[in-house]
C-alpha positions, -999 to 999 in steps of 0.1 A, spaced: 613 545 -174 602 571 -200 637 584 -204 652 550 -209 625 538 -233 628 570 -254 666 564 -256 661 528 -265 680 515 -234 670 479 -224 658 477 -188 638 456 -163 613 471 -140 591 461 -110 561 481 -97 544 470 -64 506 466 -60 501 501 -45 525 517 -70 545 531 -41 578 512 -50 592 512 -85 625 495 -91 643 499 -125 675 481 -136 692 486 -169 706 455 -185 741 465 -173 729 468 -137 712 434 -135 743 413 -126 747 431 -93 710 434 -85 702 400 -70 675 396 -96 672 366 -118 647 367 -147 633 340 -170 610 355 -196 605 341 -231 625 370 -246 651 375 -219 670 353 -194 699 361 -171 700 326 -155 712 292 -167 686 266 -176 683 236 -153 670 203 -167 654 187 -136 659 186 -99 675 156 -81 648 155 -55 610 153 -54 591 184 -44 575 184 -10 550 212 -2 528 217 29 505 247 34 488 260 65 459 282 52 438 302 76 405 286 86 374 291 66 360 311 96 390 334 94 386 337 56 349 344 61 356 378 78 372 393 47 349 375 23 318 388 41 332 424 42 338 422 4 303 408 -2 286 435 18 303 461 -3 293 442 -35 257 442 -23 258 479 -15 269 485 -51 304 498 -41 321 473 -63 312 448 -91 343 426 -86 369 425 -59 400 404 -60 404 392 -24 437 375 -14 453 359 16 488 351 29 495 314 37 525 300 55 541 271 36 569 246 41 589 230 13 621 211 8 631 235 -21 648 268 -16 636 300 -34 665 296 -58 655 259 -66 619 269 -71 630 295 -96 653 272 -115 630 242 -117 595 255 -119 578 257 -153 560 290 -160 557 317 -187 573 342 -164 597 336 -135 616 361 -113 637 356 -82 648 384 -59 674 367 -39 664 359 -3 632 379 -7 607 363 -31 601 342 -61 572 340 -85 561 319 -114 534 337 -132 512 325 -161 497 359 -167 509 385 -192 500 420 -183 508 440 -215 530 433 -245 540 461 -269 552 450 -303 559 477 -330 536 502 -312 507 477 -310 497 469 -274 482 437 -262 468 426 -228 457 392 -217 433 393 -187 433 359 -169 403 354 -146 386 321 -136 401 288 -126 389 252 -120 403 219 -108 411 201 -141 403 167 -126 366 176 -124 343 160 -151 342 182 -183 362 208 -163 370 231 -193 333 233 -204 321 238 -168 345 267 -163 336 283 -196 298 281 -188 299 288 -150 277 318 -144 299 333 -117 332 327 -135 317 342 -167 305 373 -149 340 377 -133 357 372 -167 334 396 -186 339 423 -159 377 420 -161 378 420 -199 356 451 -200 378 468 -174 410 460 -193 395 471 -226 387 504 -210 421 507 -194 438 500 -228 416 526 -244 434 553 -223 467 546 -240 456 531 -274 432 535 -303 413 509 -322 410 487 -291 393 453 -298 389 418 -282 407 393 -304 402 361 -284 376 356 -257 374 330 -229 404 310 -240 410 280 -217 446 272 -207 459 241 -190 482 245 -160 500 213 -149 515 210 -114 525 182 -90 498 192 -65 468 198 -87 462 205 -124 441 236 -133 423 251 -162 424 289 -164 404 313 -185 419 342 -204 412 366 -233 433 388 -256 427 425 -262 448 447 -285 451 483 -297 474 507 -314 493 530 -291 483 566 -292 512 588 -305 518 605 -272 525 571 -256 551 559 -282 583 548 -264 569 560 -230 568 528 -210 566 547 -176 537 568 -187 518 538 -200 523 519 -167 513 549 -146 481 553 -167 468 517 -166 481 504 -133 472 487 -110 463 457 -131 425 453 -132 426 415 -131 440 415 -96 421 445 -83 385 446 -96 361 472 -107 356 501 -103 393 505 -94 394 534 -68 365 521 -45 376 485 -49 411 494 -38 396 509 -6 376 477 0 406 454 -5 429 474 17 403 471 46 394 434 39 429 420 37 449 418 69 484 419 53 504 441 29 506 426 -6 540 443 -14 551 433 -49 526 405 -50 500 414 -77 523 442 -89 537 442 -124 572 437 -138 585 438 -173 614 436 -197 619 464 -223 644 453 -250 651 487 -264 620 486 -287 593 462 -274 579 453 -240 569 421 -224 554 424 -189 535 402 -164 513 403 -133 533 391 -103 511 362 -91 519 327 -79 541 344 -54 562 331 -25 579 355 -1 604 349 26 599 367 59 619 362 91 631 328 78 595 316 70 579 312 36 545 326 27 524 319 -4 500 347 -15 469 337 -34 433 346 -39 406 352 -65 378 374 -77 347 378 -56 313 387 -72 278 388 -57 274 353 -70 305 340 -52 301 312 -26 322 312 5 333 275 2 342 278 -35 363 310 -31 381 296 0 389 264 -20 401 285 -50 425 304 -27 439 270 -15 440 255 -51 463 283 -62 489 273 -36 511 252 -58 546 251 -73 548 240 -110 576 214 -106 566 180 -118 
């Protein structure tokens, strides 16, 4: 990745959650890769107006008692002071009348990627953008059902959600400081509306920026190696929280909550690989979760995990 970015060669990359698998495709290699990408600055798929059928989606989440086992383990570690925030996730079987390809074509999202016959995701969350050696990150943490009364204000003022968001913003600000100078928070606790057929949501995000240190200019690989895994889908502090998550979760995340991006030869746009559906042995599984703090309540976190099982096709 460093070599390609130094040479100014456009490429697409994917890094899995544990940073064990890194896949890189130059623009010329993409047609034979089985990868289809729809970013604001790059697309290699044809646009589809609307489907000729109505989306049907059924999910079969684990019981609250099953969820409680991982939740309680995370909470014990939080109470011991081993972590301040841990992003606990689950894998839920789903059934839908749409194929992975149709979900990719017709869903509405800021970032969409399909790896044929393996997975599709439709992510609202930017990881980092690099524009003329200025780097931006947009941590997204905190969601609420938009149908609740005064939902946006409730989200913005919820003690638990605020604590979670403050922690992630601080973590990402520190991460960015490893590769950039003059790091600052430009926009704090912005509320975004996410519209879906199943349930509309509000999500809270912030914007942080800095100027790349000279040694990281045109070094996309080195930047990613330094700041991954993404703090918003891991927690803080990173090393110990990773240990907690790996013990609490009873499945492998794979590329879910990893990061992918498009380098156009000069600038970078990348996203966190969330809102993720994976195909395994002919079945579909939706991976979702949320940040757990010492203020978290079991029923609320369980419901948030379920709320995030949606497909943004209206």
